[in-house]
MIZAVO-107345 format. One record per residue (C-alpha): chain; residue number from 1; residue in one letter; x negated, y, z. Coordinates in Angstrom, 2 decimals, always signed. Example, Ala and Ser with C-alpha at 12.3 -4.5 7.8 and 13.67 -1.06 7.14 Angstrom:
# residues 2
rec chain->A	n->1	res->A	xx->-12.30	yy->-4.50	zz->+7.80
rec chain->A	n->2	res->S	xx->-13.67	yy->-1.06	zz->+7.14
This chain:
# residues 96
rec chain->A	n->1	res->M	xx->+10.87	yy->-30.82	zz->+40.73
rec chain->A	n->2	res->R	xx->+12.19	yy->-28.76	zz->+38.61
rec chain->A	n->3	res->A	xx->+10.38	yy->-31.19	zz->+35.61
rec chain->A	n->4	res->T	xx->+12.01	yy->-33.99	zz->+37.72
rec chain->A	n->5	res->G	xx->+15.56	yy->-32.50	zz->+37.99
rec chain->A	n->6	res->L	xx->+15.56	yy->-32.34	zz->+41.80
rec chain->A	n->7	res->G	xx->+16.20	yy->-29.71	zz->+44.18
rec chain->A	n->8	res->A	xx->+16.37	yy->-29.27	zz->+47.79
rec chain->A	n->9	res->L	xx->+18.57	yy->-27.56	zz->+50.62
rec chain->A	n->10	res->A	xx->+16.38	yy->-25.95	zz->+52.61
rec chain->A	n->11	res->D	xx->+16.15	yy->-23.34	zz->+55.71
rec chain->A	n->12	res->L	xx->+15.84	yy->-20.02	zz->+55.68
rec chain->A	n->13	res->G	xx->+12.00	yy->-20.33	zz->+56.23
rec chain->A	n->14	res->F	xx->+11.74	yy->-21.22	zz->+52.75
rec chain->A	n->15	res->R	xx->+13.07	yy->-18.31	zz->+51.43
rec chain->A	n->16	res->G	xx->+10.80	yy->-16.77	zz->+48.51
rec chain->A	n->17	res->L	xx->+9.51	yy->-20.19	zz->+47.61
rec chain->A	n->18	res->D	xx->+11.67	yy->-20.40	zz->+44.44
rec chain->A	n->19	res->N	xx->+12.22	yy->-17.15	zz->+42.49
rec chain->A	n->20	res->D	xx->+14.66	yy->-18.57	zz->+39.62
rec chain->A	n->21	res->V	xx->+17.75	yy->-17.26	zz->+40.68
rec chain->A	n->22	res->R	xx->+19.34	yy->-18.65	zz->+37.10
rec chain->A	n->23	res->D	xx->+18.07	yy->-22.13	zz->+38.25
rec chain->A	n->24	res->P	xx->+17.02	yy->-22.29	zz->+41.54
rec chain->A	n->25	res->V	xx->+15.50	yy->-25.99	zz->+42.53
rec chain->A	n->26	res->I	xx->+14.93	yy->-24.59	zz->+46.31
rec chain->A	n->27	res->V	xx->+18.28	yy->-23.59	zz->+47.73
rec chain->A	n->28	res->T	xx->+17.93	yy->-21.63	zz->+51.04
rec chain->A	n->29	res->G	xx->+20.69	yy->-19.65	zz->+53.33
rec chain->A	n->30	res->F	xx->+21.83	yy->-15.85	zz->+53.28
rec chain->A	n->31	res->H	xx->+19.98	yy->-13.78	zz->+55.74
rec chain->A	n->32	res->A	xx->+21.58	yy->-11.22	zz->+57.50
rec chain->A	n->33	res->S	xx->+19.81	yy->-7.90	zz->+59.67
rec chain->A	n->34	res->R	xx->+21.48	yy->-5.05	zz->+61.52
rec chain->A	n->35	res->T	xx->+21.93	yy->-3.00	zz->+58.23
rec chain->A	n->36	res->H	xx->+23.21	yy->-6.18	zz->+55.78
rec chain->A	n->37	res->K	xx->+25.78	yy->-8.45	zz->+57.03
rec chain->A	n->38	res->F	xx->+27.26	yy->-11.17	zz->+56.46
rec chain->A	n->39	res->T	xx->+29.96	yy->-11.30	zz->+53.94
rec chain->A	n->40	res->P	xx->+32.49	yy->-13.99	zz->+54.15
rec chain->A	n->41	res->G	xx->+31.51	yy->-15.88	zz->+50.83
rec chain->A	n->42	res->Q	xx->+28.00	yy->-15.28	zz->+52.81
rec chain->A	n->43	res->K	xx->+28.86	yy->-16.76	zz->+55.76
rec chain->A	n->44	res->E	xx->+30.60	yy->-19.93	zz->+54.16
rec chain->A	n->45	res->A	xx->+28.30	yy->-20.59	zz->+51.87
rec chain->A	n->46	res->N	xx->+25.29	yy->-20.85	zz->+55.11
rec chain->A	n->47	res->R	xx->+27.94	yy->-22.73	zz->+56.77
rec chain->A	n->48	res->V	xx->+28.34	yy->-25.62	zz->+53.21
rec chain->A	n->49	res->L	xx->+24.56	yy->-25.59	zz->+53.75
rec chain->A	n->50	res->A	xx->+24.11	yy->-26.12	zz->+57.17
rec chain->A	n->51	res->V	xx->+26.39	yy->-28.92	zz->+56.85
rec chain->A	n->52	res->G	xx->+24.23	yy->-30.67	zz->+54.07
rec chain->A	n->53	res->R	xx->+20.95	yy->-30.02	zz->+55.87
rec chain->A	n->54	res->A	xx->+22.27	yy->-31.55	zz->+59.29
rec chain->A	n->55	res->P	xx->+22.09	yy->-35.46	zz->+58.50
rec chain->A	n->56	res->V	xx->+18.22	yy->-34.55	zz->+57.27
rec chain->A	n->57	res->E	xx->+17.52	yy->-32.44	zz->+60.25
rec chain->A	n->58	res->H	xx->+18.97	yy->-35.88	zz->+62.82
rec chain->A	n->59	res->G	xx->+17.37	yy->-38.32	zz->+60.65
rec chain->A	n->60	res->F	xx->+13.81	yy->-35.99	zz->+61.02
rec chain->A	n->61	res->A	xx->+14.20	yy->-35.94	zz->+64.99
rec chain->A	n->62	res->H	xx->+15.08	yy->-39.12	zz->+65.33
rec chain->A	n->63	res->L	xx->+11.44	yy->-40.03	zz->+63.43
rec chain->A	n->64	res->E	xx->+9.44	yy->-38.38	zz->+65.69
rec chain->A	n->65	res->N	xx->+10.70	yy->-41.10	zz->+68.63
rec chain->A	n->66	res->W	xx->+7.89	yy->-43.95	zz->+66.26
rec chain->A	n->67	res->R	xx->+5.06	yy->-43.07	zz->+66.97
rec chain->A	n->68	res->I	xx->+3.13	yy->-44.58	zz->+64.24
rec chain->A	n->69	res->L	xx->+4.00	yy->-42.05	zz->+61.66
rec chain->A	n->70	res->A	xx->+1.40	yy->-40.00	zz->+63.32
rec chain->A	n->71	res->K	xx->-1.07	yy->-41.77	zz->+62.63
rec chain->A	n->72	res->L	xx->+0.05	yy->-43.17	zz->+59.07
rec chain->A	n->73	res->R	xx->-2.58	yy->-42.85	zz->+56.65
rec chain->A	n->74	res->T	xx->-1.48	yy->-44.56	zz->+53.13
rec chain->A	n->75	res->D	xx->-0.25	yy->-44.56	zz->+49.89
rec chain->A	n->76	res->P	xx->+2.63	yy->-42.52	zz->+49.45
rec chain->A	n->77	res->A	xx->+5.13	yy->-45.41	zz->+48.45
rec chain->A	n->78	res->H	xx->+4.23	yy->-47.25	zz->+50.86
rec chain->A	n->79	res->V	xx->+5.19	yy->-44.53	zz->+53.31
rec chain->A	n->80	res->T	xx->+8.60	yy->-44.19	zz->+51.31
rec chain->A	n->81	res->Q	xx->+9.13	yy->-47.63	zz->+51.52
rec chain->A	n->82	res->L	xx->+8.51	yy->-47.45	zz->+55.75
rec chain->A	n->83	res->L	xx->+10.45	yy->-44.63	zz->+55.67
rec chain->A	n->84	res->R	xx->+13.75	yy->-45.93	zz->+54.36
rec chain->A	n->85	res->A	xx->+13.41	yy->-48.76	zz->+56.50
rec chain->A	n->86	res->L	xx->+12.77	yy->-47.01	zz->+60.01
rec chain->A	n->87	res->L	xx->+15.61	yy->-44.80	zz->+58.84
rec chain->A	n->88	res->V	xx->+18.02	yy->-47.51	zz->+58.39
rec chain->A	n->89	res->L	xx->+16.45	yy->-49.09	zz->+61.86
rec chain->A	n->90	res->T	xx->+17.17	yy->-45.64	zz->+63.44
rec chain->A	n->91	res->N	xx->+20.36	yy->-45.09	zz->+62.11
rec chain->A	n->92	res->L	xx->+21.41	yy->-49.12	zz->+63.48
rec chain->A	n->93	res->E	xx->+20.09	yy->-48.58	zz->+66.99
rec chain->A	n->94	res->V	xx->+21.96	yy->-44.56	zz->+66.98
rec chain->A	n->95	res->N	xx->+25.53	yy->-46.72	zz->+65.71
rec chain->A	n->96	res->R	xx->+25.09	yy->-49.38	zz->+68.72
């Protein structure tokens, strides 16, 4: 991803996957514990990250309704086109 100039917003399950602090490719939220409470800035950063990830999570949730995807075995380039088409159809249905 770094070589192509792309990045990703991810949940806390991906913490530690990208350890380059100066040029992160995978951006995850802050983690709190009993001894380490969030600062107001960390809370705001997590909120902004969640707002950015929400549409993607909703899209994946809607795509799970398309059973054909569970049995799909094809070229990844075709899958990308199919997913884009399914997301358009799903968004049209949801907005209706």
